[in-house]
N, C-alpha and C positions, 0 to 999 in steps of 0.2 A: 545583831542591830537590835535597838530597843524595841519594846512592842507597840511605841507609840507612832514608829515608823512604819511598822508592819501594818498596821491599820490606816495609815494615811498614804501608802504605797511607795513603790519604786521610785515612782517618778518623783515624787515630790520629795523625796530621801536623797537623790542624786541632785536635783536642783538645788538643795539646802546644802550639800557639800559643796558644789560648783560655787556657787556664791560667797559661801562663807570661806572659802580657799585664800590664803595669803599667799601671792607670788612676790618673789624679789625676783626680777630678771638678770641675766648677765651682763647686760649692757645697762649700766647705774647711770651713765652719764658723769660728768667732771663735777667736783666740789663745786658749790656756787657761794658766793657771798651772802646771798639771801633766799629763803625758800617759801613757798605760798601756803598760807595759813589754809588749813583742810578742816574737815569736820572728823572728828575721833570718836568711834562706836563701836559695833560688834563687828562690824561688815567694814571690808575695805576694796572698793571695788575698782578694777585697773590694776596697776603695779603699785606695789608697796612704798618704794623710795620715795613718792610723793606725800606720805604721811610721816615722815619720821620726827622731822621739826615739830609740829603740832603734837605728836605722842609725847614727846621730852617734855614740852611746855607744860603739856596738862599733868604731868607726873610730878613736875615742880611744884604747880599750882596745888597740887592735894597731898603733897608732900607722900606720894606712894613710894614705897619700898623697892619697887620695881627700876627706880632711877640708881639707887646704889647698885642693884644687881645688874645694870647696864654700867656702872662704872669699872666692877669688879670683872664685868668679863672683858672689858678694855684693856684691864689692869693683867688678865691672865694671858690675853695676845702679846701685851708688854708694849702696847702701840700708845696709850696716852693713860693718864692719872684720872680724868673725869670729863665730862661732857655736860652742856647745859644750853639752854635754849633763851633768846632774849627777842622778845617783840619789838620790831621797829615801828610797826604802826599796826592798823586792823588787817593788813591782809599781807603781811612780809614778817619772814621771824629770820634771825641770826642764829646759827649752830656756833658755838663757842667750844674749844677743846683746849686741854692742856698741850704746851708745847713740847715738852717731853713726859716720859712716863714717871719720873720722879718729880716733877714741879707743875705747881697749882695755878701758874699764871697762863689765863685764858688769851686765846687767839682765835681769829676766825677759822672754820674748819678749809677754807681754802688755803691758808697759809700755812699748812702741815703736811704732812705723807700721804699720798693719793689713797693709800691702804685704810687709812681712818674712815673716808668717806665711802670706800667700797664696802666694807665691812658692818659699817654702822646698821644699814637696813635689813642685814640677817640677825644682828644682836637684838634688835628692838622689835623685829618681827617674830622672834622665837620667845619674847616676853611678852609680847600682847598678847598671843596665843591662848586661847583657854584649850583646858584639857579637851582631848579629843579633835580638835581643829588641827586641819591641815596646812603646813606651810612649806611650799614648794621652792626650793632656793636651787638658783641657777648658779654654779661655779662660785661657790660660797668664800672659796679660797682665793677669788681673783683679787692680785695686786699684793698677797701676803708674802712675808718672809717665810722660809720653811720652817722656822721655830713657831710661827704663829701659825702655820697651817696644822702643825701638832699640836697645839693648844687649842685650836678650833673644833679638833674632835670632842673633846672633854665637854665645850660650850653645847654642841649637839647632843651628846650622850644626856646631859644635865636635863634640857628640853625634854628629851624621850622620856627619861625617868618622871618629868613631871605629868606625863601622859599627851604631850604634844605629839601629833603625828607628822614628822619630818620626811621630807623626799629632798635629797640632796643629789645634783647632778654634777660630777664632778670628773675632773681629768687629773687629778692629784693623787700619786701613790702614797704620798706620805701622808695624807690625810685617812686615807683607806688603811693603811697599817697602824696609824695611831688609833682608829677603832677596833681594828683586831687587836692590838695591845688592851684595849680597856675591858673587852670582852673578856680575855687571857686573865686579867686582873680582878674582874668579878665587880666592875664598877657599871657594867650595864650587860643585862643578860642577853646572852644571843638570840632567844626568841623576839626581841625586840628589835633585829638587826637582820635587813634582806637584800641581797645584793642583785642589781640586774645589769646585766652585761648587752650593749646593743651593737650591733655589728652588721654592715652591709654586704650583703653577697652580691655574686657576678651579676644578678639581673638588677641589682638597685633596690632591692626589697630588704627592710630590715628585720633581723633575726634578734629575738631576746632570749637570752640564757639567763636563769635565775639560779642562784645558790643561797644554802643556809648557813651560817656560822655553827660551828660546834662551841663547847666550854671552852677551847682553847685558841679559840678567834679563826680558826683554818674553815675553808669553804669549801674543799673537796675539789672534784673537776670542774674545772672552768677555763675559758678560753684564752687564747695568749693576753697576759696581764700586762701591765706597766711595770711591774717588777722584773718580769723576762725580758720587757725591751730594753729598761735601763741595764739589765747585765750585760745584753748584746753592747750596749754602746759603750760599758765600761770595758768589756773585754777588747774590744776593736781598738780602743784608746791605749791600752796596755800593749796590745801586739804593736800597735805604729811606735811607742816608746821603746819598747823592747827589741824592734827592727832596728831605731836608729843607736840605742845604746851598746846593744850585742857587739857590732864591729867595731865601736871604739875601746871596747875591752879586750878584744881579741889584737887590737893592733899594741895595746900598751902592754898587754904580756910579752909579746915579741919583742 
């Protein structure tokens, strides 16, 4: 903690952290044909999806390089080529995106895949955040193709490497494995990654198990994870297929 916060007191420090946190909820709503104009500053009270249209419009007006980084992030996820904001009047803004990842024709965001509108608040939040600022993302992988979920790990790692404090609540084993891979590849230091597993016990209380990654992206002892569940599902499917195929093979040999 900085000396200024030591002198100001812990209450003041935690109040600042809470007020400056950028929150992207899991329920981000359906894409809209217009978005309400909002103030864009250092603080974003409430949930962040309400600010994305105004943030993009502000970047356009000031030729902020973050607009190019936003386009790059969307291209990394292979969702679209670019995104722009167009004022309708003093209170409403339209968000326009390329129809396809390789085309420049812009259409209303409501006319393209659902994944674009769901991940856009995530990408904008990570770019808006200053060094040391906390960004809390609920299910950032929502409505994304597995290939885009894998690419999203790079976007999260880039933000963390810029000094943004990212908390990602996820159910995606692909996203987790992609983060492990980035650690193993040396693209993000393991000391910048911490895992927390939340489980409900028999009494209904929540137990939190934490784990640190090593240089190989491994995290040691850990409760039953998504990989084991997926492996069990795969094995069940293969057993079911084998039980049907094997009798046919035996009959064919006869």
